[in-house]
N, C-alpha and C positions, 0 to 999 in steps of 0.2 A: 701338829694338831691344834695348838693354841692359835697359830696364825690363821689356820683355816676357819676356826670358830669366830675369830675377830672379823675376818673378811665377810663371813656369812652374816654376822650381826650388823655390819656396816651396810651390806646389801639390803637386808631386811628393813633397816631403818630408813634407807633411801627410798625403798619401795613404798613404805608406809607414808612417807612424806609426799611422794608423787600421787599416791591414791587419795590422800587427804586433799591435796591441791585440786585434783579433778572434781572431787565431791564439792569442794568449796566453790569452784567456778560454776558448777551446775546450780548450786543453791543461789549464788549471786545473780545468775541470769534469770532464774525464776522470780526472785524477789524484785529484780529490776523490771521484769515484764509486768508484774502486778502493779508496780508503781506507775509504769507508763500507761497501763489501762485505766488506772485510777485518775491519772492526770487528764486523759482524754475524756473520761466520763464527767469529770468536774467541768471541763471546758464546754462540753455539750449542754450541761445544765445551765451554765452561764449564758450560752447562746439562747436557750429557751427563755430565760428571764429577760434578756436584752432585746429579743426579737420583736417584730411589730405587734405580736399578740401577747408579749410577756408583761410581767408586772413592772419592769424597769425600762419599758420601751421609751425611746427618745432620751435616754440618759446622756449626760455630757461625756466627752472622751475620758476625762479623769475617772468618773464613776464607773464607766464601762470597763476601763482597764483594771481598776481595783477589784471589781466584782469578778471579772474573768480570771485574773491572776490569782486571787484569793481562793476561788473555788477550784481552780486547777491544782494549786499547791495542796489544798486540803484533800482533794481526791487522790492525788498521788501518794501523799504521806499515809493516808488511811489505807490505801490499797496495798502498799508494801508491808504494812503491819498486820492488817486484818486478813488478807488473803494468802499470805505466805504460810506454808505449813509450819507446825511447831518444830519438826525435825530440821528444816532448813534454817529457821530462825535460831535454833540452838547452835547449829553448825557455824553460823555467821557471827556468833558472839565471840568476844575476845578469848574467853576460856572454853570455846567449843571444841578444841582439839589440842594435840600436842605441838603442832607446827603452825607456821604462818600466822602468828598472833597479830603481827603488824599488818599483814595482808588482809586480815578480816576487817580491821578498822578502816583501812584504805578502801576496801570494797563497799562497806556501808556508807562511807562518806561520798564515794563516787555515785552511788545510787541516789542519795539525797540531793547531790548537786545536779544530777540529770533532771530530777523532778522539778527543782527550782528553776532550772533553765527553761524547761518546757512551760512552766507557769509564767515566766517572764515573757516568753514569746507569745503566749496566749493573751497576756495583758496588752502587749504592744499592738497585736493584731486587732483586738477588740477596740482599743482606743482610736486607732487609725480609721477603722470602719465606722465608728460612731461619729468621728469628725467629718467623714466624707458623706454621711447619710443626708439626704435632703430633709430640710426642716419644714414643718407645717407652717403655712403662711399665717401671719397675724392679721387681726382685723384691719390694721392700717395698711398692711400689704395687699389685702384683698380689695380694699377701697381704691388702691392705685392700679389695679389690674384692669385690663380691657374687659368689656362685657363678655367676650367669647371665652377668655380664660377663667373669669370668675364663675361662669356657668358650668365649668368642668367639675367632676367629683373631686372631693378634697384630696384623695390619694393621687390624682393625676395633675393637680395644679403645679406641684414643684417640678414634675418631669416635662410638662409641656412648655414649649417656647413661649416667651412673653407675647401674648396676643393682645395687641392694643388696637383701639378703634382708629380708623383712618383719621389723620389730622384734618382739622378744618382748613379749608382753602381760604386764604385771605383774599378778599375781593380787591380787584385793581382799583386804583383811584378813579373817581368819576371823570369820564372823558366828556368833554363838551361836544355836543352834537351840532353839526353845522346848521345854521338857521335857514329856513326855507327861503328861497329867492323867487320873486315874482317874475313873470315873463317879461315885464317892462324893464326890470333891472337887468335881466340877461341881455335884452336887446340893446340897452344903452351901453353895456360893457362891450358887446360885440361891435357896435357901430363906432364906438370910440376907438377901438383897436384898429378898425379898418381905416378910419380917418387919419389916425397917427401914421399908419403904414403908407398912405398916399402922400402924406405931407413929407415923408422922407425923400420922395422922388422930386 
């Protein structure tokens, strides 16, 4: 009888641990989901600020990366804390159950790490995009453009190929024109050639 009670108690304990693990995994997935959605929302907000119509349009790659990474991280951390239900947050605390206390800490750390990785990816993407974006031409650059390119709207100048005016053609050196010859001079030259030819015979 005692053996049977001990076996039942061990079975019940094991079952409780497995049930708690399943609940813990569900809570972790939901908290991670809210963190991912918060990261995405923060990234979208950064894109709005850094876009052509945003307050930080034309920012340097460093500024774009810091803004995007910071907003993504803030959104993810806020999402996992503000949107996760109280029940799931309590369950994920170290003292939230009888079992898997170390697992709770590992799960919370993994969620935070995923958020920070997503923020770093967002920062890198924004920095690369800002570095590759065409820059508005300066006054000196516009002065060096051809008339066709300078006449384009400002938004198309950087995208259009350099349109330069046709180079000026350098005139050839002045060629001396032959002087007009009189009829008498032509006759004298022809008669002299004939006389020379007769002399050869």
